[in-house]
N, C-alpha and C positions, 0 to 999 in steps of 0.2 A: 590569438592562438599561441604565439611564442611564449607568453608568460604562463599559459595554462599547462604546457607540457612539463616544465620543471617542477611545478607544484604537484602534479599528478605523480611524477616519478618519485618525489620526496615522500608522498603519502604511501606509495607502494613499499618504500624502504622502512618507514617508521612504523606502520601499522603492525607488521609481524612482531616487532620488538614490544610494542604496547600490549599486544594480545598475549605474548609469551609471559609478560609480567603479571597480567591480571587474570588469565584463565587458570583454573585450578590444575595443579600438578600433584595429584594424589597417587602415590605408588601402591599403597596397601589400604584396603577397606575392611573394617571389622564391624560386625553387627552383633548387638547385645539386646536381649538376653540369649539369642540363639547361640552365641559363641563361635560364629563362623568368621573366617578370614579369607580374603581373596587378594592375591598379589604374590610376587616372587619373594621367597626367603622368610615366610611367616607360616608357622604351623600351630594350630590350636592345641592347647594342652589341657591339664586338669582344671576343673572349674567347680564352684559352688554356686548354683543358680541364684541370681540377684544379689550375690555377695562378693565373689571374686572370680576372676578369669585370668588364666595364664596362657601366654603365647610364646613359643620358641622362635627367636629371631636368628637368622643366619644371613645377614645383609652384606652384600658385596659392593654396594655403591658407596661413594663418599658421603652421601646424604640421602636419607629416605624419609618421605612424608607418609604419615599414617592418619587416616580419618576414622574415628570411632563414633558410631551412631548407636545411642543407647535409649531404649524406650521402656517405660513402665517401672523404673527403679523407684524404691521408696526412699526418697531423699528430699531435703528441704531446699536445696540449691544445686545448680549444675556442678559446682566445684567439688561437691562431695563424692563425685566419681573420680577417684585419684589414680593417676598413672605412676607406676614405679618402673625404672629400668634397672634390672639386676644383672650386672655384668658378670661374665664368666671369670672365675678366679684366675684363670690362665691368661686373661687379657693383659696387655702391656703394663699399664699403670697399676693394675690390681696385683700382678705378680711381683712388681718391683717394690711396692710399699703396702704392707698389710694395713687395711683400714682406708686406703685411698678410694675405694669404691663403695664406702658406706653411704655416700650421698646419692640417693636413688631417685630423687624427685626432679621435676622439670622446671625450667625458668619461663616465666610468662613472656609471650611475644605480644607486641602492641596491636596486632590485627590478625585476621584469620588467614592471611596469605603467608603461611609458614614456609613456603617454598622460596620466598624472596630474601632469606637470610643472607648477610654479607659473606659468611663462611659457615661451614657445618657446625651446628650447635644443637644442644638438647633443649628444645623449646616446646611450648604448648599454647593453645588458645582455646577457650571454652565459650560456647554460645548455646542458644536454645533455652529451654525451660527445664524444670526439674523432671517433667514427664517425657521430655524429648530432648536429650542432650546431644550436642555435636562437639566432639573433642578432637582437635587437630594437633598432631605431634610432629616434631622434627627430630630424627635420630641420626647422629653422625656415625659414619662407618669407614671401612668395613668393620663389622662387629658380630660376635656371638654373644647373645644375651637372652634374658627372659623379660618380656613385657608383662607386668602384672597390673591388672585393672581391678581396683578395690572400692567397694562402697564403704565410705568412712563417715559415720554419723556420731562418733564417740569422742568426747574431749580427751586430750592427753592426760595421763596420770603423771604425778611429779613427786619428787623428794627434794626437800630444801636442806642444804648443808648449814653448818654453824657459821656465824659471823667471825671473821678473823681479821688480823692486821688493823686493829682499832687504832685510830688516832683521834685527836680532838676534833677533826673535821671530816672524818669518814671511816669506812670499813670496807671489807671485801667479803663477798658471799657467792656461792655457787648453787646450782640446782641441776637435777637430772630428770629427763622425761622418758617415757616408754616409746616415744616416736619423735621424729624430727619436728621441732617446734620453735617458734619465736617466744622468748621469755621477756618479761618486762617487770623489773623490780621498781615499784613506785613508792615514793617517799613524800611525806608532808609533815610539817611541824604540828605538834599536838595543838588542837584548837583551830587549825586552818582547814579549809574545805577543798582546796585545789591540790591535786597530786602532781608531783614532779616525776615524769616518766624516764625510764632508762632501758629502752628496748635493745635486745641483742640484734646484730646486723644480719644474721643468716639463720636459716632453719638448722637446728642441730639437736642432738640428744643430751648435750651438756652445755649449760649456759653459765657465763661468768659475768659478775656484776661488781666492778670497782666503783664504789659510791663516794663522792666527794662533795665539798661545798656546804657541809653542815657546820654547826656552831657548838663550841664547848658548853657542857652542862645544860644542854637543852634536850627535851624529850621529843622523839619523832615517832610517827606511825609508819609501818611498812606493810606492803602486801605484794604478792606475785600474781601476774596474769600470764597465761600461756594460751597460744592458739596454734593449731596445726595447719598444714597446707590446705586442708579442706575448709578452714574457717571455724572449726569447733573450738570453743573457749572454755576456760576454767579459771577461777579466781581463788586464791588462798585466803584464809582468815587473816584479819589485821593483827599485827603484833606491834609492840612498843620497844623502843630502844632509847636509852639515855646516854648521851655522849660524855666521855670523861672530861674532867676539868682541865683547863689549860695549864701547862707546867709553869712552875715558878722560875722566872728568868732573872738573870743578873740585872740589877737596876742601873739606870743611867741618869745622872743628874746634870741638867743643863742650866747655865747661868749667863744672862746677857751682861756684857761689859760696857760697850759703847755703841752708839750714844745711850745714855741711861734711859730706861723706860719713862715715857711721858716728858722727856726733856725738850726744851726749845733751844736750838742752836742757830748760829748765824751763818755757818758755812764760810766759804764753799768747800773747804777741805774736810770732808766727812769720811770717817772710817767706821764701818760696822764690825764689831768684834763680839765674840762669845766664847765661852769655854765649857768643857764638860768633865765629868768625873765618872769613871766606870772601873772601880778597883777590882771587880771580880771577873771581868771579861774584857779583852782588848777591843779597841775600835779601829777598824781599817778606814782608809780614806773613802772607800765606796760607801761606808756607812754614815757619812757626813753630808748633809744637804742644807742649802740655804735658799730661801725665797725672799726676794726683795720686791715689794709692791706687787706681790702675787706672781712674780715671774721668777722661775728658777735660774739662779746664777751660780750653781755649784761649781761649774767648770772654772770660774774666776776666783775661787777661794784660795787663800794662802793659808796653809795649815802648818803650825809649829807645835809639835807635841800634842797637847790637849786644847789648843786654842786655834780658832779659825777667824780670819778677817777678810773683809770685802770692801773695796773702795768704789763707791758709786761714781757716776760721771760728775765732772766738775761743774756741769751745768744743771746740777740737781735743783729742781724748782722749789719754790717756797710752798709751805703747807705740810700736811701730815704725810708721813711715810711709814710703811709697815714692814716688819721683819719677822720671818718664820724660820726658825732654826731647828733642825731635826737630826738626832743622832741614834744609830742602831748598833749595838755591839754584836760580837760574834755569837753570843748566846741567844740572840733575838730580842734582848731587852731594848726598850725604846725610851727615849727622853726627848722632850721638845720644849721650846720657849717661844712665845709670841709677844712682841712688844711693838710700840710705835714711838716715834719722835716727830718733832715739828721743826721745820726750817723756817725761821722768821726773818724779818727785815733787819739788816745790820744797823746798830745804834749809831747816831750822828754825834761826834765829839765836838768840843769847843774849838773854834778857829784859833790859830796861833796868835793873831794880833789881839784877840780878846784876852788871851792868857797873859800876854806881855802887858797889856793895858791894866789888867787887874793887879798885877804885881807892882807896877809903877804907882798906881793909886794907893796901894797898901803902904809903899815906902814913903810917899808924901805925907800920908796920915800919921805915920810913925814919927817923922821928923817934926811935924807940927806939935805933936805931943811933947 
């Protein structure tokens, strides 16, 4: 009995919290196509049956939840019943910054419990079928606004601007739509089948597309796709664009000095040296790189004017070794050299006593003659 009482007390404390989180907390209910609203701070306004319905909001709470129940609309999917929140131009942000209230649509909530938001936010959740739609909204307040519910089954119209800011690897382009939409400028190289997508991050009436990653003198196909909040889509005709050629850059000539390419040396004192020539554009230290046996050793380079040298470890092993030397001038011109050399076994000289013996034998032979 002693253990039962604390558990029962805990249940009495927790259950109201769970119930408060899961039970619906709907402040306003709207029925369509009747166009009626029940709840404080909402008054039905002008309407076009089965097309659009306006409701005047005078909400005094920090957060108000609204449930819209729509039956018999001629739509393909529930999301084609679109809610817009049109704020009064005298509201705070609207009055301070013209255009700040142009964004009228709602952000999707992960479930139908829109009353569980962490803080007041403009959110929605749609459920049901196209013939019986349930739309739940969250509206932050206090606020004076108009809630507009619109049947939207028409794709956005669009106008595409000219391509500008051409480089050898990209361009910039804009588009405009007659309603808030996500734009996607898709690109693929001529002859390829897969499109590379570049969607805009938010719904807007103006879309911007900085395109990069293309190659000089290659031809690409482009097309635009737009979809609005209701999921209506439209695709533009395919166009072609050929990228300009790469600019002619000041050349760099690179020459290996030591060890000579394909040379065999005995070591152990090995110094790798190379030089470059770039008469039309200077070369900074950051433009000089050296790789020894495929490992970058640029930080250990000793640079004197147009010559670079590197001293490998004294314990350099026998066998083949590879050198990759790269130079880039300020104009973007590049030059490189790749060569290899071999560290072999040191040759064995004649012992001193053999040399002395040979000289003595030669002297004896001379005296005999």
